[in-house]
PDB file with SEQRES, HELIX, SHEET and CRYST1 records, atoms N, CA, C and O in Angstrom:
SEQRES   1 A   88  MET PHE THR GLU ARG TYR ASN ARG ARG ALA ALA ARG PHE          
SEQRES   2 A   88  LEU HIS ARG HIS SER GLU LEU ARG GLU PRO TYR ARG LYS          
SEQRES   3 A   88  THR LEU LEU LEU LEU GLU ALA ASN PRO ARG HIS PRO SER          
SEQRES   4 A   88  LEU ARG LEU HIS ALA LEU ARG GLY LYS LEU SER GLY LEU          
SEQRES   5 A   88  HIS SER VAL SER ILE ASN LEU SER TRP ARG ILE THR LEU          
SEQRES   6 A   88  GLU LEU LEU ILE ASP GLY GLN ASN ILE ILE PRO ILE ASP          
SEQRES   7 A   88  ILE GLY SER HIS ASP THR VAL TYR ARG PRO                      
HELIX    1 AA1 GLU A    4  ARG A   16  1                                  13    
HELIX    2 AA2 SER A   18  LEU A   20  5                                   3    
HELIX    3 AA3 ARG A   21  ALA A   33  1                                  13    
HELIX    4 AA4 PRO A   38  LEU A   40  5                                   3    
HELIX    5 AA5 GLY A   47  LEU A   49  5                                   3    
HELIX    6 AA6 ILE A   69  GLY A   71  5                                   3    
HELIX    7 AA7 HIS A   82  TYR A   86  1                                   5    
SHEET    1 AA1 3 HIS A  53  SER A  56  0                                        
SHEET    2 AA1 3 TRP A  61  LEU A  68 -1                                        
SHEET    3 AA1 3 ASN A  73  SER A  81 -1                                        
CRYST1    1.000    1.000    1.000  90.00  90.00  90.00 P 1           1          
ATOM      1  N   MET A   1       0.831  -1.126  -0.036  1.00  0.00           N  
ATOM      2  CA  MET A   1       0.001   0.055  -0.036  1.00  0.00           C  
ATOM      3  C   MET A   1       0.921   1.209  -0.092  1.00  0.00           C  
ATOM      4  O   MET A   1       1.819   1.326   0.741  1.00  0.00           O  
ATOM      5  N   PHE A   2       0.737   2.063  -1.037  1.00  0.00           N  
ATOM      6  CA  PHE A   2       1.551   3.274  -1.123  1.00  0.00           C  
ATOM      7  C   PHE A   2       0.708   4.510  -0.882  1.00  0.00           C  
ATOM      8  O   PHE A   2      -0.367   4.650  -1.466  1.00  0.00           O  
ATOM      9  N   THR A   3       1.161   5.378  -0.058  1.00  0.00           N  
ATOM     10  CA  THR A   3       0.367   6.698   0.093  1.00  0.00           C  
ATOM     11  C   THR A   3       0.776   7.610  -1.091  1.00  0.00           C  
ATOM     12  O   THR A   3       1.767   7.389  -1.786  1.00  0.00           O  
ATOM     13  N   GLU A   4      -0.075   8.656  -1.263  1.00  0.00           N  
ATOM     14  CA  GLU A   4       0.240   9.556  -2.247  1.00  0.00           C  
ATOM     15  C   GLU A   4       1.526  10.378  -1.959  1.00  0.00           C  
ATOM     16  O   GLU A   4       2.280  10.730  -2.866  1.00  0.00           O  
ATOM     17  N   ARG A   5       1.727  10.652  -0.714  1.00  0.00           N  
ATOM     18  CA  ARG A   5       2.953  11.343  -0.206  1.00  0.00           C  
ATOM     19  C   ARG A   5       4.183  10.538  -0.551  1.00  0.00           C  
ATOM     20  O   ARG A   5       5.171  11.062  -1.065  1.00  0.00           O  
ATOM     21  N   TYR A   6       4.095   9.160  -0.238  1.00  0.00           N  
ATOM     22  CA  TYR A   6       5.270   8.422  -0.534  1.00  0.00           C  
ATOM     23  C   TYR A   6       5.486   8.269  -1.992  1.00  0.00           C  
ATOM     24  O   TYR A   6       6.631   8.277  -2.446  1.00  0.00           O  
ATOM     25  N   ASN A   7       4.457   8.134  -2.739  1.00  0.00           N  
ATOM     26  CA  ASN A   7       4.665   8.096  -4.205  1.00  0.00           C  
ATOM     27  C   ASN A   7       5.355   9.321  -4.803  1.00  0.00           C  
ATOM     28  O   ASN A   7       6.142   9.192  -5.740  1.00  0.00           O  
ATOM     29  N   ARG A   8       5.064  10.505  -4.268  1.00  0.00           N  
ATOM     30  CA  ARG A   8       5.719  11.784  -4.732  1.00  0.00           C  
ATOM     31  C   ARG A   8       7.162  11.762  -4.267  1.00  0.00           C  
ATOM     32  O   ARG A   8       8.055  12.110  -5.039  1.00  0.00           O  
ATOM     33  N   ARG A   9       7.425  11.356  -3.001  1.00  0.00           N  
ATOM     34  CA  ARG A   9       8.816  11.226  -2.511  1.00  0.00           C  
ATOM     35  C   ARG A   9       9.699  10.250  -3.350  1.00  0.00           C  
ATOM     36  O   ARG A   9      10.838  10.539  -3.718  1.00  0.00           O  
ATOM     37  N   ALA A  10       9.100   9.119  -3.607  1.00  0.00           N  
ATOM     38  CA  ALA A  10       9.763   8.121  -4.362  1.00  0.00           C  
ATOM     39  C   ALA A  10      10.033   8.598  -5.773  1.00  0.00           C  
ATOM     40  O   ALA A  10      11.128   8.377  -6.289  1.00  0.00           O  
ATOM     41  N   ALA A  11       9.098   9.226  -6.399  1.00  0.00           N  
ATOM     42  CA  ALA A  11       9.295   9.735  -7.808  1.00  0.00           C  
ATOM     43  C   ALA A  11      10.384  10.750  -7.848  1.00  0.00           C  
ATOM     44  O   ALA A  11      11.185  10.720  -8.782  1.00  0.00           O  
ATOM     45  N   ARG A  12      10.479  11.688  -6.864  1.00  0.00           N  
ATOM     46  CA  ARG A  12      11.552  12.634  -6.762  1.00  0.00           C  
ATOM     47  C   ARG A  12      12.872  11.960  -6.514  1.00  0.00           C  
ATOM     48  O   ARG A  12      13.874  12.277  -7.154  1.00  0.00           O  
ATOM     49  N   PHE A  13      12.873  11.042  -5.595  1.00  0.00           N  
ATOM     50  CA  PHE A  13      14.131  10.336  -5.321  1.00  0.00           C  
ATOM     51  C   PHE A  13      14.593   9.570  -6.582  1.00  0.00           C  
ATOM     52  O   PHE A  13      15.777   9.641  -6.910  1.00  0.00           O  
ATOM     53  N   LEU A  14      13.778   8.895  -7.251  1.00  0.00           N  
ATOM     54  CA  LEU A  14      14.185   8.077  -8.394  1.00  0.00           C  
ATOM     55  C   LEU A  14      14.626   8.940  -9.632  1.00  0.00           C  
ATOM     56  O   LEU A  14      15.433   8.542 -10.472  1.00  0.00           O  
ATOM     57  N   HIS A  15      14.044  10.093  -9.650  1.00  0.00           N  
ATOM     58  CA  HIS A  15      14.371  11.116 -10.705  1.00  0.00           C  
ATOM     59  C   HIS A  15      15.730  11.564 -10.488  1.00  0.00           C  
ATOM     60  O   HIS A  15      16.467  11.735 -11.460  1.00  0.00           O  
ATOM     61  N   ARG A  16      16.178  11.795  -9.176  1.00  0.00           N  
ATOM     62  CA  ARG A  16      17.496  12.342  -8.830  1.00  0.00           C  
ATOM     63  C   ARG A  16      18.549  11.183  -8.811  1.00  0.00           C  
ATOM     64  O   ARG A  16      19.737  11.439  -9.007  1.00  0.00           O  
ATOM     65  N   HIS A  17      18.141   9.988  -8.589  1.00  0.00           N  
ATOM     66  CA  HIS A  17      19.005   8.796  -8.456  1.00  0.00           C  
ATOM     67  C   HIS A  17      18.554   7.677  -9.411  1.00  0.00           C  
ATOM     68  O   HIS A  17      18.233   6.573  -8.969  1.00  0.00           O  
ATOM     69  N   SER A  18      18.532   7.954 -10.661  1.00  0.00           N  
ATOM     70  CA  SER A  18      18.019   6.955 -11.662  1.00  0.00           C  
ATOM     71  C   SER A  18      18.791   5.662 -11.574  1.00  0.00           C  
ATOM     72  O   SER A  18      18.224   4.616 -11.889  1.00  0.00           O  
ATOM     73  N   GLU A  19      19.982   5.661 -11.188  1.00  0.00           N  
ATOM     74  CA  GLU A  19      20.880   4.416 -11.031  1.00  0.00           C  
ATOM     75  C   GLU A  19      20.282   3.459 -10.036  1.00  0.00           C  
ATOM     76  O   GLU A  19      20.606   2.272 -10.030  1.00  0.00           O  
ATOM     77  N   LEU A  20      19.373   3.993  -9.160  1.00  0.00           N  
ATOM     78  CA  LEU A  20      18.878   3.126  -8.080  1.00  0.00           C  
ATOM     79  C   LEU A  20      17.469   2.496  -8.395  1.00  0.00           C  
ATOM     80  O   LEU A  20      16.869   1.789  -7.585  1.00  0.00           O  
ATOM     81  N   ARG A  21      16.976   2.834  -9.706  1.00  0.00           N  
ATOM     82  CA  ARG A  21      15.661   2.264 -10.045  1.00  0.00           C  
ATOM     83  C   ARG A  21      15.521   0.777  -9.924  1.00  0.00           C  
ATOM     84  O   ARG A  21      14.514   0.270  -9.429  1.00  0.00           O  
ATOM     85  N   GLU A  22      16.556   0.063 -10.386  1.00  0.00           N  
ATOM     86  CA  GLU A  22      16.498  -1.361 -10.374  1.00  0.00           C  
ATOM     87  C   GLU A  22      16.680  -1.935  -8.986  1.00  0.00           C  
ATOM     88  O   GLU A  22      15.922  -2.836  -8.625  1.00  0.00           O  
ATOM     89  N   PRO A  23      17.632  -1.482  -8.173  1.00  0.00           N  
ATOM     90  CA  PRO A  23      17.787  -1.965  -6.738  1.00  0.00           C  
ATOM     91  C   PRO A  23      16.514  -1.620  -5.997  1.00  0.00           C  
ATOM     92  O   PRO A  23      16.031  -2.435  -5.210  1.00  0.00           O  
ATOM     93  N   TYR A  24      15.935  -0.410  -6.225  1.00  0.00           N  
ATOM     94  CA  TYR A  24      14.707  -0.004  -5.532  1.00  0.00           C  
ATOM     95  C   TYR A  24      13.510  -1.082  -5.860  1.00  0.00           C  
ATOM     96  O   TYR A  24      12.792  -1.549  -4.976  1.00  0.00           O  
ATOM     97  N   ARG A  25      13.402  -1.387  -7.151  1.00  0.00           N  
ATOM     98  CA  ARG A  25      12.331  -2.222  -7.602  1.00  0.00           C  
ATOM     99  C   ARG A  25      12.571  -3.594  -6.942  1.00  0.00           C  
ATOM    100  O   ARG A  25      11.628  -4.199  -6.432  1.00  0.00           O  
ATOM    101  N   LYS A  26      13.794  -4.079  -6.946  1.00  0.00           N  
ATOM    102  CA  LYS A  26      14.099  -5.456  -6.354  1.00  0.00           C  
ATOM    103  C   LYS A  26      13.855  -5.432  -4.857  1.00  0.00           C  
ATOM    104  O   LYS A  26      13.422  -6.436  -4.292  1.00  0.00           O  
ATOM    105  N   THR A  27      14.135  -4.253  -4.165  1.00  0.00           N  
ATOM    106  CA  THR A  27      13.811  -4.169  -2.755  1.00  0.00           C  
ATOM    107  C   THR A  27      12.324  -4.257  -2.490  1.00  0.00           C  
ATOM    108  O   THR A  27      11.920  -4.952  -1.558  1.00  0.00           O  
ATOM    109  N   LEU A  28      11.503  -3.595  -3.256  1.00  0.00           N  
ATOM    110  CA  LEU A  28      10.102  -3.613  -3.091  1.00  0.00           C  
ATOM    111  C   LEU A  28       9.490  -5.041  -3.308  1.00  0.00           C  
ATOM    112  O   LEU A  28       8.612  -5.515  -2.587  1.00  0.00           O  
ATOM    113  N   LEU A  29      10.036  -5.649  -4.348  1.00  0.00           N  
ATOM    114  CA  LEU A  29       9.592  -7.029  -4.659  1.00  0.00           C  
ATOM    115  C   LEU A  29       9.891  -8.028  -3.570  1.00  0.00           C  
ATOM    116  O   LEU A  29       9.067  -8.863  -3.197  1.00  0.00           O  
ATOM    117  N   LEU A  30      11.136  -7.901  -3.066  1.00  0.00           N  
ATOM    118  CA  LEU A  30      11.558  -8.794  -1.921  1.00  0.00           C  
ATOM    119  C   LEU A  30      10.784  -8.430  -0.701  1.00  0.00           C  
ATOM    120  O   LEU A  30      10.379  -9.337   0.026  1.00  0.00           O  
ATOM    121  N   LEU A  31      10.536  -7.154  -0.405  1.00  0.00           N  
ATOM    122  CA  LEU A  31       9.815  -6.822   0.743  1.00  0.00           C  
ATOM    123  C   LEU A  31       8.381  -7.407   0.648  1.00  0.00           C  
ATOM    124  O   LEU A  31       7.851  -7.880   1.653  1.00  0.00           O  
ATOM    125  N   GLU A  32       7.784  -7.381  -0.483  1.00  0.00           N  
ATOM    126  CA  GLU A  32       6.479  -7.985  -0.595  1.00  0.00           C  
ATOM    127  C   GLU A  32       6.598  -9.464  -0.490  1.00  0.00           C  
ATOM    128  O   GLU A  32       5.717 -10.052   0.137  1.00  0.00           O  
ATOM    129  N   ALA A  33       7.531 -10.113  -0.999  1.00  0.00           N  
ATOM    130  CA  ALA A  33       7.598 -11.596  -1.033  1.00  0.00           C  
ATOM    131  C   ALA A  33       7.981 -12.155   0.342  1.00  0.00           C  
ATOM    132  O   ALA A  33       7.420 -13.149   0.802  1.00  0.00           O  
ATOM    133  N   ASN A  34       9.006 -11.454   1.024  1.00  0.00           N  
ATOM    134  CA  ASN A  34       9.552 -11.883   2.283  1.00  0.00           C  
ATOM    135  C   ASN A  34      10.067 -10.724   3.070  1.00  0.00           C  
ATOM    136  O   ASN A  34      11.259 -10.431   2.975  1.00  0.00           O  
ATOM    137  N   PRO A  35       9.308 -10.078   3.797  1.00  0.00           N  
ATOM    138  CA  PRO A  35       9.810  -8.880   4.594  1.00  0.00           C  
ATOM    139  C   PRO A  35      10.987  -9.138   5.457  1.00  0.00           C  
ATOM    140  O   PRO A  35      11.757  -8.238   5.790  1.00  0.00           O  
ATOM    141  N   ARG A  36      11.126 -10.442   5.836  1.00  0.00           N  
ATOM    142  CA  ARG A  36      12.201 -10.745   6.863  1.00  0.00           C  
ATOM    143  C   ARG A  36      13.421 -11.256   6.136  1.00  0.00           C  
ATOM    144  O   ARG A  36      14.295 -11.783   6.825  1.00  0.00           O  
ATOM    145  N   HIS A  37      13.578 -11.175   4.919  1.00  0.00           N  
ATOM    146  CA  HIS A  37      14.776 -11.594   4.113  1.00  0.00           C  
ATOM    147  C   HIS A  37      15.909 -10.876   4.618  1.00  0.00           C  
ATOM    148  O   HIS A  37      15.843  -9.656   4.764  1.00  0.00           O  
ATOM    149  N   PRO A  38      17.061 -11.600   4.930  1.00  0.00           N  
ATOM    150  CA  PRO A  38      18.265 -10.972   5.563  1.00  0.00           C  
ATOM    151  C   PRO A  38      18.830  -9.836   4.742  1.00  0.00           C  
ATOM    152  O   PRO A  38      19.392  -8.898   5.306  1.00  0.00           O  
ATOM    153  N   SER A  39      18.700  -9.890   3.422  1.00  0.00           N  
ATOM    154  CA  SER A  39      19.352  -8.778   2.656  1.00  0.00           C  
ATOM    155  C   SER A  39      18.609  -7.454   2.741  1.00  0.00           C  
ATOM    156  O   SER A  39      19.138  -6.416   2.344  1.00  0.00           O  
ATOM    157  N   LEU A  40      17.448  -7.483   3.231  1.00  0.00           N  
ATOM    158  CA  LEU A  40      16.706  -6.216   3.468  1.00  0.00           C  
ATOM    159  C   LEU A  40      17.213  -5.469   4.738  1.00  0.00           C  
ATOM    160  O   LEU A  40      17.027  -4.260   4.877  1.00  0.00           O  
ATOM    161  N   ARG A  41      17.840  -6.212   5.628  1.00  0.00           N  
ATOM    162  CA  ARG A  41      18.277  -5.698   6.886  1.00  0.00           C  
ATOM    163  C   ARG A  41      17.148  -4.938   7.645  1.00  0.00           C  
ATOM    164  O   ARG A  41      17.341  -3.815   8.112  1.00  0.00           O  
ATOM    165  N   LEU A  42      16.026  -5.560   7.742  1.00  0.00           N  
ATOM    166  CA  LEU A  42      14.792  -4.954   8.299  1.00  0.00           C  
ATOM    167  C   LEU A  42      15.107  -4.808   9.814  1.00  0.00           C  
ATOM    168  O   LEU A  42      15.648  -5.714  10.447  1.00  0.00           O  
ATOM    169  N   HIS A  43      14.754  -3.667  10.342  1.00  0.00           N  
ATOM    170  CA  HIS A  43      14.953  -3.394  11.781  1.00  0.00           C  
ATOM    171  C   HIS A  43      14.027  -2.285  12.220  1.00  0.00           C  
ATOM    172  O   HIS A  43      13.686  -1.367  11.473  1.00  0.00           O  
ATOM    173  N   ALA A  44      13.623  -2.428  13.532  1.00  0.00           N  
ATOM    174  CA  ALA A  44      12.752  -1.452  14.127  1.00  0.00           C  
ATOM    175  C   ALA A  44      13.552  -0.211  14.496  1.00  0.00           C  
ATOM    176  O   ALA A  44      14.716  -0.297  14.890  1.00  0.00           O  
ATOM    177  N   LEU A  45      12.919   0.922  14.365  1.00  0.00           N  
ATOM    178  CA  LEU A  45      13.601   2.199  14.683  1.00  0.00           C  
ATOM    179  C   LEU A  45      13.196   2.624  16.144  1.00  0.00           C  
ATOM    180  O   LEU A  45      12.156   2.222  16.666  1.00  0.00           O  
ATOM    181  N   ARG A  46      14.004   3.386  16.707  1.00  0.00           N  
ATOM    182  CA  ARG A  46      13.785   3.877  18.110  1.00  0.00           C  
ATOM    183  C   ARG A  46      13.666   5.361  18.137  1.00  0.00           C  
ATOM    184  O   ARG A  46      13.777   6.081  17.144  1.00  0.00           O  
ATOM    185  N   GLY A  47      13.418   5.782  19.420  1.00  0.00           N  
ATOM    186  CA  GLY A  47      13.358   7.164  19.630  1.00  0.00           C  
ATOM    187  C   GLY A  47      12.259   7.855  18.984  1.00  0.00           C  
ATOM    188  O   GLY A  47      11.139   7.351  19.066  1.00  0.00           O  
ATOM    189  N   LYS A  48      12.438   9.011  18.313  1.00  0.00           N  
ATOM    190  CA  LYS A  48      11.346   9.709  17.708  1.00  0.00           C  
ATOM    191  C   LYS A  48      10.722   8.957  16.538  1.00  0.00           C  
ATOM    192  O   LYS A  48       9.627   9.324  16.111  1.00  0.00           O  
ATOM    193  N   LEU A  49      11.342   7.958  16.019  1.00  0.00           N  
ATOM    194  CA  LEU A  49      10.879   7.167  14.912  1.00  0.00           C  
ATOM    195  C   LEU A  49      10.377   5.744  15.367  1.00  0.00           C  
ATOM    196  O   LEU A  49      10.174   4.842  14.555  1.00  0.00           O  
ATOM    197  N   SER A  50      10.196   5.615  16.686  1.00  0.00           N  
ATOM    198  CA  SER A  50       9.694   4.486  17.246  1.00  0.00           C  
ATOM    199  C   SER A  50       8.318   4.067  16.608  1.00  0.00           C  
ATOM    200  O   SER A  50       7.455   4.923  16.416  1.00  0.00           O  
ATOM    201  N   GLY A  51       8.138   2.886  16.315  1.00  0.00           N  
ATOM    202  CA  GLY A  51       6.916   2.446  15.578  1.00  0.00           C  
ATOM    203  C   GLY A  51       7.135   2.261  14.146  1.00  0.00           C  
ATOM    204  O   GLY A  51       6.281   1.671  13.484  1.00  0.00           O  
ATOM    205  N   LEU A  52       8.255   2.733  13.583  1.00  0.00           N  
ATOM    206  CA  LEU A  52       8.614   2.554  12.181  1.00  0.00           C  
ATOM    207  C   LEU A  52       9.660   1.528  12.071  1.00  0.00           C  
ATOM    208  O   LEU A  52      10.279   1.185  13.077  1.00  0.00           O  
ATOM    209  N   HIS A  53       9.900   1.010  10.912  1.00  0.00           N  
ATOM    210  CA  HIS A  53      10.920   0.066  10.589  1.00  0.00           C  
ATOM    211  C   HIS A  53      11.777   0.573   9.409  1.00  0.00           C  
ATOM    212  O   HIS A  53      11.324   1.514   8.758  1.00  0.00           O  
ATOM    213  N   SER A  54      12.874   0.085   9.097  1.00  0.00           N  
ATOM    214  CA  SER A  54      13.684   0.471   7.985  1.00  0.00           C  
ATOM    215  C   SER A  54      14.206  -0.727   7.272  1.00  0.00           C  
ATOM    216  O   SER A  54      14.546  -1.727   7.905  1.00  0.00           O  
ATOM    217  N   VAL A  55      14.285  -0.654   5.901  1.00  0.00           N  
ATOM    218  CA  VAL A  55      14.895  -1.670   5.066  1.00  0.00           C  
ATOM    219  C   VAL A  55      15.931  -0.948   4.165  1.00  0.00           C  
ATOM    220  O   VAL A  55      15.802   0.230   3.829  1.00  0.00           O  
ATOM    221  N   SER A  56      16.923  -1.705   3.815  1.00  0.00           N  
ATOM    222  CA  SER A  56      17.997  -1.093   2.949  1.00  0.00           C  
ATOM    223  C   SER A  56      17.707  -1.408   1.443  1.00  0.00           C  
ATOM    224  O   SER A  56      17.283  -2.482   1.016  1.00  0.00           O  
ATOM    225  N   ILE A  57      18.003  -0.302   0.715  1.00  0.00           N  
ATOM    226  CA  ILE A  57      18.066  -0.563  -0.759  1.00  0.00           C  
ATOM    227  C   ILE A  57      19.460  -0.988  -1.100  1.00  0.00           C  
ATOM    228  O   ILE A  57      19.645  -1.890  -1.918  1.00  0.00           O  
ATOM    229  N   ASN A  58      20.439  -0.375  -0.508  1.00  0.00           N  
ATOM    230  CA  ASN A  58      21.816  -0.830  -0.546  1.00  0.00           C  
ATOM    231  C   ASN A  58      22.513  -0.189   0.767  1.00  0.00           C  
ATOM    232  O   ASN A  58      21.838   0.279   1.683  1.00  0.00           O  
ATOM    233  N   LEU A  59      23.740  -0.210   0.771  1.00  0.00           N  
ATOM    234  CA  LEU A  59      24.439   0.265   2.023  1.00  0.00           C  
ATOM    235  C   LEU A  59      24.174   1.743   2.297  1.00  0.00           C  
ATOM    236  O   LEU A  59      24.279   2.160   3.450  1.00  0.00           O  
ATOM    237  N   SER A  60      23.851   2.519   1.338  1.00  0.00           N  
ATOM    238  CA  SER A  60      23.738   3.981   1.558  1.00  0.00           C  
ATOM    239  C   SER A  60      22.347   4.437   1.628  1.00  0.00           C  
ATOM    240  O   SER A  60      22.090   5.478   2.232  1.00  0.00           O  
ATOM    241  N   TRP A  61      21.349   3.689   1.014  1.00  0.00           N  
ATOM    242  CA  TRP A  61      19.943   4.228   0.818  1.00  0.00           C  
ATOM    243  C   TRP A  61      19.026   3.312   1.625  1.00  0.00           C  
ATOM    244  O   TRP A  61      19.238   2.105   1.739  1.00  0.00           O  
ATOM    245  N   ARG A  62      17.975   3.967   2.189  1.00  0.00           N  
ATOM    246  CA  ARG A  62      17.022   3.221   3.005  1.00  0.00           C  
ATOM    247  C   ARG A  62      15.573   3.622   2.623  1.00  0.00           C  
ATOM    248  O   ARG A  62      15.321   4.675   2.037  1.00  0.00           O  
ATOM    249  N   ILE A  63      14.671   2.745   2.980  1.00  0.00           N  
ATOM    250  CA  ILE A  63      13.275   3.052   2.948  1.00  0.00           C  
ATOM    251  C   ILE A  63      12.710   2.876   4.460  1.00  0.00           C  
ATOM    252  O   ILE A  63      12.917   1.831   5.078  1.00  0.00           O  
ATOM    253  N   THR A  64      12.045   3.869   4.972  1.00  0.00           N  
ATOM    254  CA  THR A  64      11.437   3.726   6.250  1.00  0.00           C  
ATOM    255  C   THR A  64      10.015   3.341   5.968  1.00  0.00           C  
ATOM    256  O   THR A  64       9.424   3.786   4.984  1.00  0.00           O  
ATOM    257  N   LEU A  65       9.447   2.494   6.848  1.00  0.00           N  
ATOM    258  CA  LEU A  65       8.091   2.105   6.568  1.00  0.00           C  
ATOM    259  C   LEU A  65       7.367   1.710   7.872  1.00  0.00           C  
ATOM    260  O   LEU A  65       7.979   1.382   8.889  1.00  0.00           O  
ATOM    261  N   GLU A  66       6.109   1.759   7.780  1.00  0.00           N  
ATOM    262  CA  GLU A  66       5.242   1.267   8.892  1.00  0.00           C  
ATOM    263  C   GLU A  66       4.901  -0.169   8.512  1.00  0.00           C  
ATOM    264  O   GLU A  66       4.303  -0.418   7.465  1.00  0.00           O  
ATOM    265  N   LEU A  67       5.271  -1.082   9.343  1.00  0.00           N  
ATOM    266  CA  LEU A  67       5.196  -2.491   9.080  1.00  0.00           C  
ATOM    267  C   LEU A  67       3.964  -3.106   9.968  1.00  0.00           C  
ATOM    268  O   LEU A  67       4.041  -3.223  11.191  1.00  0.00           O  
ATOM    269  N   LEU A  68       2.967  -3.433   9.297  1.00  0.00           N  
ATOM    270  CA  LEU A  68       1.860  -3.989  10.002  1.00  0.00           C  
ATOM    271  C   LEU A  68       1.617  -5.484   9.592  1.00  0.00           C  
ATOM    272  O   LEU A  68       0.719  -5.801   8.811  1.00  0.00           O  
ATOM    273  N   ILE A  69       2.485  -6.389  10.176  1.00  0.00           N  
ATOM    274  CA  ILE A  69       2.512  -7.716   9.726  1.00  0.00           C  
ATOM    275  C   ILE A  69       1.166  -8.425   9.971  1.00  0.00           C  
ATOM    276  O   ILE A  69       0.745  -9.244   9.154  1.00  0.00           O  
ATOM    277  N   ASP A  70       0.508  -8.121  11.065  1.00  0.00           N  
ATOM    278  CA  ASP A  70      -0.771  -8.745  11.433  1.00  0.00           C  
ATOM    279  C   ASP A  70      -1.725  -8.662  10.252  1.00  0.00           C  
ATOM    280  O   ASP A  70      -2.367  -9.656   9.916  1.00  0.00           O  
ATOM    281  N   GLY A  71      -1.831  -7.544   9.636  1.00  0.00           N  
ATOM    282  CA  GLY A  71      -2.692  -7.426   8.549  1.00  0.00           C  
ATOM    283  C   GLY A  71      -2.087  -7.607   7.227  1.00  0.00           C  
ATOM    284  O   GLY A  71      -2.724  -7.372   6.200  1.00  0.00           O  
ATOM    285  N   GLN A  72      -0.790  -8.046   7.226  1.00  0.00           N  
ATOM    286  CA  GLN A  72      -0.023  -8.254   5.972  1.00  0.00           C  
ATOM    287  C   GLN A  72       0.099  -6.866   5.209  1.00  0.00           C  
ATOM    288  O   GLN A  72       0.192  -6.814   3.982  1.00  0.00           O  
ATOM    289  N   ASN A  73       0.092  -5.863   5.940  1.00  0.00           N  
ATOM    290  CA  ASN A  73       0.288  -4.482   5.259  1.00  0.00           C  
ATOM    291  C   ASN A  73       1.574  -3.932   5.557  1.00  0.00           C  
ATOM    292  O   ASN A  73       2.021  -3.965   6.703  1.00  0.00           O  
ATOM    293  N   ILE A  74       2.248  -3.385   4.517  1.00  0.00           N  
ATOM    294  CA  ILE A  74       3.497  -2.707   4.573  1.00  0.00           C  
ATOM    295  C   ILE A  74       3.248  -1.373   3.962  1.00  0.00           C  
ATOM    296  O   ILE A  74       2.765  -1.303   2.832  1.00  0.00           O  
ATOM    297  N   ILE A  75       3.566  -0.264   4.677  1.00  0.00           N  
ATOM    298  CA  ILE A  75       3.271   1.064   4.182  1.00  0.00           C  
ATOM    299  C   ILE A  75       4.494   1.869   4.198  1.00  0.00           C  
ATOM    300  O   ILE A  75       4.917   2.276   5.280  1.00  0.00           O  
ATOM    301  N   PRO A  76       5.170   2.169   2.989  1.00  0.00           N  
ATOM    302  CA  PRO A  76       6.356   2.909   2.947  1.00  0.00           C  
ATOM    303  C   PRO A  76       6.033   4.262   3.367  1.00  0.00           C  
ATOM    304  O   PRO A  76       4.946   4.779   3.107  1.00  0.00           O  
ATOM    305  N   ILE A  77       7.008   4.875   4.046  1.00  0.00           N  
ATOM    306  CA  ILE A  77       6.837   6.313   4.673  1.00  0.00           C  
ATOM    307  C   ILE A  77       7.798   7.217   3.952  1.00  0.00           C  
ATOM    308  O   ILE A  77       7.409   8.284   3.475  1.00  0.00           O  
ATOM    309  N   ASP A  78       9.115   6.790   3.858  1.00  0.00           N  
ATOM    310  CA  ASP A  78      10.074   7.780   3.356  1.00  0.00           C  
ATOM    311  C   ASP A  78      11.145   6.931   2.613  1.00  0.00           C  
ATOM    312  O   ASP A  78      11.265   5.728   2.846  1.00  0.00           O  
ATOM    313  N   ILE A  79      11.925   7.595   1.706  1.00  0.00           N  
ATOM    314  CA  ILE A  79      12.966   7.004   1.018  1.00  0.00           C  
ATOM    315  C   ILE A  79      14.160   7.979   0.962  1.00  0.00           C  
ATOM    316  O   ILE A  79      13.932   9.180   0.813  1.00  0.00           O  
ATOM    317  N   GLY A  80      15.368   7.539   1.070  1.00  0.00           N  
ATOM    318  CA  GLY A  80      16.462   8.515   0.950  1.00  0.00           C  
ATOM    319  C   GLY A  80      17.714   7.839   1.565  1.00  0.00           C  
ATOM    320  O   GLY A  80      17.790   6.630   1.785  1.00  0.00           O  
ATOM    321  N   SER A  81      18.712   8.770   1.825  1.00  0.00           N  
ATOM    322  CA  SER A  81      19.939   8.285   2.402  1.00  0.00           C  
ATOM    323  C   SER A  81      19.698   7.871   3.907  1.00  0.00           C  
ATOM    324  O   SER A  81      18.659   8.108   4.523  1.00  0.00           O  
ATOM    325  N   HIS A  82      20.734   7.262   4.379  1.00  0.00           N  
ATOM    326  CA  HIS A  82      20.624   6.898   5.914  1.00  0.00           C  
ATOM    327  C   HIS A  82      20.313   8.107   6.704  1.00  0.00           C  
ATOM    328  O   HIS A  82      19.334   8.133   7.450  1.00  0.00           O  
ATOM    329  N   ASP A  83      21.151   9.154   6.557  1.00  0.00           N  
ATOM    330  CA  ASP A  83      20.887  10.403   7.387  1.00  0.00           C  
ATOM    331  C   ASP A  83      19.555  11.019   7.111  1.00  0.00           C  
ATOM    332  O   ASP A  83      18.910  11.477   8.054  1.00  0.00           O  
ATOM    333  N   THR A  84      19.093  11.066   5.890  1.00  0.00           N  
ATOM    334  CA  THR A  84      17.889  11.665   5.532  1.00  0.00           C  
ATOM    335  C   THR A  84      16.621  10.997   6.133  1.00  0.00           C  
ATOM    336  O   THR A  84      15.752  11.701   6.648  1.00  0.00           O  
ATOM    337  N   VAL A  85      16.514   9.721   6.077  1.00  0.00           N  
ATOM    338  CA  VAL A  85      15.338   9.041   6.633  1.00  0.00           C  
ATOM    339  C   VAL A  85      15.388   8.825   8.077  1.00  0.00           C  
ATOM    340  O   VAL A  85      14.368   8.560   8.713  1.00  0.00           O  
ATOM    341  N   TYR A  86      16.540   8.928   8.614  1.00  0.00           N  
ATOM    342  CA  TYR A  86      16.627   8.752  10.159  1.00  0.00           C  
ATOM    343  C   TYR A  86      16.531  10.054  10.906  1.00  0.00           C  
ATOM    344  O   TYR A  86      16.569  10.062  12.136  1.00  0.00           O  
ATOM    345  N   ARG A  87      16.411  11.138  10.206  1.00  0.00           N  
ATOM    346  CA  ARG A  87      16.316  12.411  10.907  1.00  0.00           C  
ATOM    347  C   ARG A  87      14.937  12.537  11.633  1.00  0.00           C  
ATOM    348  O   ARG A  87      13.926  12.088  11.093  1.00  0.00           O  
ATOM    349  N   PRO A  88      14.896  13.091  12.745  1.00  0.00           N  
ATOM    350  CA  PRO A  88      13.644  13.133  13.440  1.00  0.00           C  
ATOM    351  C   PRO A  88      12.654  14.130  12.891  1.00  0.00           C  
ATOM    352  O   PRO A  88      11.545  14.250  13.412  1.00  0.00           O  
TER     353      PRO A  88                                                      
END                                                                             
């Protein structure tokens, strides 16, 4: 499930970083198939971002998301560099 806000952020991100289109696509497909796959490096966030999770596109880029496994829903929140998505 993608929010309109996330879709706008992802479109801007992919426009600026076109080289990440394929890794981003693969990350989303893997997230849908198996959110706990080790290569995603899924982890819960703490502090002001408590309640959210993060997955890796690669070592430098992340997607933060709300992970509602009970309902099988994964809602992306933000996309960007490690420092960008982890800022409060």
